[in-house]
N, C-alpha and C positions, 0 to 999 in steps of 0.2 A: 504494500499499500504505499504509494508515493507520498501522500499527505502525512502519513505517521512518521517517515523517515525525515521529512522537512521539519516537522515539529520537534522531533527529538534534537534536531541541530540548533534550534533557536529558543529552547526552554531557559528562561532566565532563572537567577537565583532568587527565588521569592517563595513565600509560604505555600501558595497554590497558584497554578496556572492551568487553564483548560483551552482546548480548541474545539470548535463545533463547526464542522464542514457540512454544508447543505448544497445539493444540486437537485434542481426541479425543473421538469419539462412538462408542458401541456399541450393538448391539442383540442380544438372545439370545432365541431361540425354542426351546421344549422341549415334548416330549410324553412323559408318564411314565405308564406302565401304561395307555396309550391315552386319557389325559387331557391336554388342553392346559393347560400351566401358564402363569401370567400372564407376558407378555413382560417382559423386563428391559431397561431403557434407561439409559444413563449418558452424561454429557456433561461435559467438563472442560476448562477454558481458563485459561492464565496464562502468565506470563514468569518467566525467570530472569536477573538481572543479575549479571554478573562483573566484578571490578575487580582489576587488577594494578597496583601502584603502589609504586615505591621499595622493592621486594623483598617487599611484602606481598601477600596474596591475600584476597579477600573476596567472599561471595555474598549475594544477597537475592532472595527470590521474592515475587511478588504476583499476585493475580488481578484487581487494579484497573488496567485497561490505560489509564486516563486519563493525561494528560500529569502531572498532579499525583501520581497513583499510582506512575508510573514514576520520577518525580523523587525521591519519598520512599524507593523501593526502592534507587536508585543511591546515594544519600546513606548508607543503611545499609550497602550493599556497601563504600563507601569507609571507613566507620568500621572495619568488620572487617578490611580491608586494612591499616589503620593499626595496629590492635591486634595483627595477626599477624606483623608485620614481624620482631620479635626472637625469633620462635618457629618460623620455617619450617625444614622439614628439606630444602628444596630451594633452590638458588640460581636464583631466577627470572631473573636477568640473563643467564643462560646459555641461556635458553629463547626461541625465536622462534615466536610463534604463527603458524599459516597465514594467508595472505592470498589468499582465492579467491573466485571467483563460480561458481555452478553450481546445478544442480537434479537432482532424481531423482524418479521417479514409478513406483509399482507398475504393472505391466502387467495390466490388467483387460479381459477379453473379454466377460464378461457380469455387468454390475453387479448388486449386491444388490437394488437397487430395480427391476430389470427384471421382477421377479416380485412380485406382491402379497403381503401377508402371508398372505392366505388360501391362495394357491397354495404358499407355502413351508410352512405349517402342514399342508396337504394332503399334501405330499411326506412330512413328518415323520410323520403319521398313518399313511399307507400302510406306511412303514417299520416303525414301532412295532407294527402289527397283525400283522406277520410274526414277531415275536419270541416270542410266547407259544405255544410248541409243545406244551406239556402243563403240568399243574399243578406240575411241579417248577421251572418258571421263576417265581420269586417276586417279581422286581422287573426292570424294564426301562425305558430312557430313551433317547430319541434327540433330539439337539439340534443347533442350528446358531448360531453367534455370528459376527457381522461386527464389525470394528473399523475405523474410518476415522480417520486421524490426518493433521494437517498441521503442519509445523514451518518455522519461519523463523529463520535465524541471521544476525545483524548484528554488525559490529564498528566500532570507530572508526578502524581502519586500512583500511576499504573492503570488507571481506568481506561477501558477500550470498549466502545459499544458502537455496533453497526446496526442501522435499521433501514429497511426498504419498505416504501409504501406505494400502493396503487389505489387511486380513488377514481370512481365512476359517478358522473353527475348527469343524469337524464333530466329533460325539461320539456314540458308542454304548455303552451299558453294560448288561450282562446279568448277573443274579444267579440262580443255581440252588441249590436246596436239597433235601435228602432226610435227614430225621432230624437228626443232629447234624453232618451234612456240608454244607458251603457252598462253592460254587466260583464264580468270576466270570470273564467274558470281556469285554474292552473293546477299543474302537478309539478312540484319541485322547484317553484320560484325561488325558494330558499331553503328547501327541506329535504330534497331527495337523494343526496349523496350517500354512498356507502363505500367501504373498501372492497376491492375485488375486481373481477374483470366483467366481460360482457355477460357472464352467467347471471349477473344481477338483473337483467331485463327481463328473463323469464320469471324470476322470483318476484318481481314486482308487478307482473303482468302488463309490461310497457306496451305491447302491441294491442291497439284497440283504445288505448286511453284518450286519444285525440277525439275520437268519435263520441265516446261517452262524455267528455267534458264539454264538447260543442252542444250536445243534446241538453246537458244541464244548464249551460249558458242561455239557451233558448228558453228553457223553463223559467229561469230567473227574470228574463225580459218581461214575461207575461204574469209574474207573481205579484201578489200585494206586498206592501212593505211590512217589515217586522213590526209587530205591536210593541207598544212601550208599557211594561208592567213588571212587577216582581214575580219571578217564577222560578222554577227548577230548570237548571241548564245541564244538558248532557253534551260534553265535549268529546269529539273524535280525536284519535291520536295525532292527527296532523294540525290540530289547534293546540292540544295538550303540550305539544313541544314548546310552543312559543310562551305558554303559561309557565311552564317549568323554567325556561331559559330567563325570563324577565323577572319573575317573582320568587324564585328560589335560587337559581344560579348566580345571578349578579349580586343579589343581597348578600350572599354567603362567602364572596371572594375575600379572603383575609386581607389582602392589601388595601381593598376598598374600606374594610372595616377599621383598618389602622390609618385611614385618611389619605392614602396616596392617590386616589382617583378624583377627589372632590373638585379639582379645578377643571376637569374635562368631561368625565362620564358620570360624575355625581357620587353621592355618598351612599349610606345604607341605613336603614332603621335598625338594623342588627347590631349588638355590642358584644364584647367578649364575655360578659357576665351571663348571657343567655345560653351558652353551651353547656349541655348537661342537665338543663332544667326547663327551658322554654317550650311550651306546647305550640309548635309552629303550625300544626294541622290537626285534623281528627285522628283518632286512633288507626284509621284505615290507611293513613299516609306513610309509605316507606319509600325513601328515596336513597339511591346508591350511586356512588362515583365508581365508575368500572371501565378503565381502559383495556381490560383484558378480553373483552368480548369480541369473538371472532366476527370480522367484517363491519362492525360498526364504525362510523365515520372518523371518530377521534380515538381509535384504539392505537396503543403503542406498548412496547415493552419496558421502556424508561423514559422519564421526563428529560428535559433539556439541561438539567443539572446532575443527571445520572442516578436519580432516585428511582427504584423499581416500582412499577405500577402494580397496584393490587385493588381489589373490590373493597370498598368501605362504605358502611352505612353512614350517611350524612343526617337522615332523619329516620327514626325508627319509631313505629306506632305513634307517629306524630311529634315525638319529642326531638328537638334540635340536638344533635350529638357532636358533629365535626365540621369545622370550616374547610373551604376550598383554598387552603393555603400551602404553599411548598416550603422548602427547607428554610430559606432566608426569613420568610414571614413566620414560620413556626418558631424559629429562634427568637425573633423580635417580640412575639406575643407570649412566648412561653406556653404554647399549646400545641397539641398534635394536629396534624392535618393530613395531607394527601400528596401523591406525586403529580403536581400540575404546574410545575415551572415550565412555561412553553413560550416559545417565540415563533412568530409568523415567518421569519425567514433568517438568513444568515446575518442580515444587517440590523437586527433587532435583539436586545437582550431579553432573556426569559423573564416573565412576570406571571402572577397567579391568574390562571385561566381555567375555565370549564373544560372538561374533556367529554367523556360519555357520562352524562348525568340523567339518571332514568327513574321514573316511577315504577316500582315493582308490581307485577300483576296481582290482582285480588282473586276473588272467588265468584263474582257475579257474572252470569251469562248476559249477553247483549239483550235477549228477550226478557230476562228477569228484571234488568235495569229499566228497560222500556215500560214493562207492565206495572212498575212500582210508581210511575209519574202520571198524576191526575192531570196536571197542566204544566207544560213545559216546552222546551225547544232543543232540538239537536242542531249543534253548529259544527261546521267543517271548514278547514282551510283558511288560515289567516290572511286577512287583506290589509289590516291597518293595526298599529299598535302605539300606544302612548303610556309612559309611566313617569312618575315624578322623580326628582333628584335623589330621593332616599329609597327609591325602589319599593314604594309602599302603595300609593294610590295609582291605579291603572284604569285604562279604557282600551278594550280590543274590539276589532271588528273582523267578521268573517265573511267569505264569499257565500257560503251556503247556509240557509237556515230551513228547518222543517219543523212545524208545530208538533207537539205531542199532546194528544187529548184522550184521556181515559186509557191510558196504556198503549195507544197506537200512534204511529206516524201519520200525520194528516197533511195539512196544506203546506206546500213550499212557500218560504217567504224570502224576500230579498233584503239586502242591507242589514243584517242582524248584527247587533252590538251588544256588549255587556261590560259592566264596570264594577269595581270592587277595591277592596284594601287588602294587600298581601297578608297583613297581620291577622285578618279574620277570614279572608276568602277560604284558605285552606282548611280552617276549621269546620267549614260547611261542606267539606267533602262527605257525601252520603253513601256512595257506592263506588267500588273500584272493580272494572272489568277483569275477567279472567284472561288466560293466555290466548284464547281464541279471538279476543278484541285487541291484542297487543300488536303494535307496529314500531318499526325502527326507522329513524330519520337522521339526516345529516344537514346541519346548517353550515354553509361555507363562508358566511359573511359577518361573523360577530366582531365588532369594533371595539377596542379598548387600548389605553396607553397612550403616552406622550413620548416620542412620536407614535402616531396611530399604528396599531397592529391589527389586521384583518385576519381572523383565525377561524379554522375548521373546528366545529363542535358537533357532538353526537348527543341526541336525545331519543329515548324510546318510552313508550307509555300504553297503557290500555286505554279504552274508552272510560271516562269518569263522569260521575253525577254530583252536581253541587246544588244545594237547596237555597231558597230565599235570595236570589240574585237579581240585581237591577238589570233588566234587558230593555233595549230601546232601538227603534229603527233610525236608519240613516238616510243619506241622499247620494 
């Protein structure tokens, strides 16, 4: 490994030094309105050097992978470590960086390159051709994106980790219009990614989605507006992921709890004293952080500071247990966390980020949940979101709504929205679906940090039922 030999030659005499090498390539193929769009290709490679010395911490990144380039970067990292010594908010002498050797590889059964570009475009053309059901369908697009990433993590203490990832992101978008009314139905606008190869398309029933979504978009055009009243809300997994992300994931990031994000992405209503005693949700709520799940979008073997990933209960029987904080935040707060030091690329330092954050399946079947609801609404597929700076008060909109009356799905309604407060919403969790209602998704565009880092995150959830929720129609 060339990068390892180069690193060994430039290791400085410091307490700790690491090199994180990242190379990532992507290809996106799209067909919009039955016209093939120009393919989009990207490729990016570089390294991040980290130095911890005499209580100071410094970073430097470079795309110059020559020995001279690496030496220049490590000297700059040393310089920043020296400058930061007197201004650190963490006592680095109390922190022991992991010393490990290991590897991780995405499981790929059918590689992206096993089909020619022509064959993949033919698949997209065939799918797009099914979307134009009538002239009310005014825009439609079907796309596939692959991302291949390789990472190497080396330290002066002997750590050596190699990880290889392959992500597939399918997307279908349908826009329907009649007069002044416009409705959309999507699959995967920000939620369809998984690790693996083209075999994922069969697992998610990709073929036929365009036609099904176009049919639903036309239904929404003719549907009445969602009523405004307090009722029971049944959230499908593709909306639950947004609810998990915004009102559990972000509030529990330990660096945010410690105040690091307040200038940019806001603070949180959660404080350190809540862990171990705060009732975050009803006793039906069980949330796990688990980067070890095969094929979920944010799975990995080790985080970007070398800490080995493992499944951890964040919330159990509704009680808040563990923050989403990596090694440095754990040391700073003197509390146990998880392996979630993650960087979006080689030119960003790791910060506390969600990975796979999932609501565990319960015991209720879909029919059992439905039959228990006298007056309510089923909502699917997020269309809008808003949450305050403390990640507490929120308002979410969905693409699809369907009223539930006397235990049965009835009228389709458009522009369904609901609002609540994180600190009480999860305590209204009334039923949790079983494994038959469970689905896995990936969010490719979670933003956080200064400078900004757009990160891949995974969420999975069953269908869930919440009582006494404020529901209202939109425009």
